[in-house]
C-alpha positions as CSV (number, residue, x, y, z in Angstrom):
1,M,-90.5,-19.2,-29.0
2,T,-86.7,-20.2,-29.2
3,E,-84.4,-21.2,-26.6
4,Q,-82.6,-17.9,-27.2
5,N,-86.0,-16.0,-26.9
6,K,-87.3,-17.7,-23.5
7,E,-83.8,-17.3,-22.2
8,D,-83.4,-13.2,-23.5
9,N,-87.0,-12.9,-21.8
10,S,-86.2,-14.1,-18.7
11,E,-83.5,-11.9,-17.9
12,L,-85.2,-9.1,-19.4
13,L,-88.1,-10.2,-16.7
14,L,-85.7,-10.8,-14.1
15,E,-84.6,-7.1,-14.3
16,L,-87.4,-5.9,-14.5
17,V,-88.5,-7.4,-10.9
18,D,-85.1,-6.0,-9.7
19,K,-85.7,-2.5,-11.1
20,G,-89.4,-2.9,-9.8
21,I,-88.3,-3.8,-6.5
22,A,-85.2,-1.0,-6.2
23,L,-88.1,1.5,-7.5
24,Q,-90.4,0.6,-4.5
25,R,-87.4,0.7,-1.6
26,E,-87.2,4.5,-3.2
27,E,-91.0,5.5,-2.8
28,K,-91.4,5.5,-6.4
29,H,-94.5,3.2,-6.6
30,K,-96.0,4.2,-10.0
31,E,-92.3,3.5,-11.8
32,A,-92.2,0.2,-10.1
33,I,-96.2,-0.7,-11.3
34,A,-95.2,0.0,-15.1
35,C,-92.0,-2.4,-14.7
36,F,-94.2,-4.4,-12.7
37,D,-96.7,-4.8,-15.7
38,E,-94.2,-5.7,-18.1
39,A,-92.6,-8.4,-16.5
40,I,-96.2,-10.0,-15.7
41,S,-96.8,-9.7,-19.5
42,I,-93.5,-11.4,-20.4
43,D,-94.4,-14.0,-17.7
44,K,-97.8,-14.8,-19.6
45,D,-95.8,-14.7,-22.8
46,M,-93.6,-17.3,-21.7
47,G,-96.2,-19.9,-21.4
48,G,-99.1,-19.3,-19.0
49,E,-100.5,-17.6,-15.6
50,A,-98.6,-14.5,-14.1
51,D,-96.4,-15.2,-11.2
52,S,-97.9,-15.1,-8.5
53,N,-94.9,-13.1,-6.4
54,L,-94.9,-10.2,-9.5
55,L,-98.9,-10.3,-8.6
56,L,-98.1,-9.5,-4.8
57,L,-95.6,-6.8,-5.8
58,K,-97.4,-5.0,-8.1
59,D,-100.0,-5.1,-5.5
60,N,-98.0,-3.8,-2.6
61,S,-97.0,-0.9,-5.1
62,L,-100.7,-0.2,-5.9
63,K,-101.3,-0.3,-2.2
64,K,-98.9,2.2,-1.1
65,I,-100.3,4.7,-3.9
66,G,-104.2,4.0,-2.5
67,K,-104.9,1.5,-4.9
68,S,-105.8,-2.2,-5.0
69,D,-106.1,-4.3,-8.2
């Protein structure tokens, strides 16, 4: 992965997290989960384990809709 790709992916990851948090505030948890899932996938592609904060954000939305991951 080139440095430019890493930067692009980092920006996309941050955008997805911000969008997911905004969707949580609007009580749109299914849409938020989709954003967090995509962010988790990008984070893993960039080099390893998914960030625990991303997993917590996703879990918060899952709990709001009566599920837990």
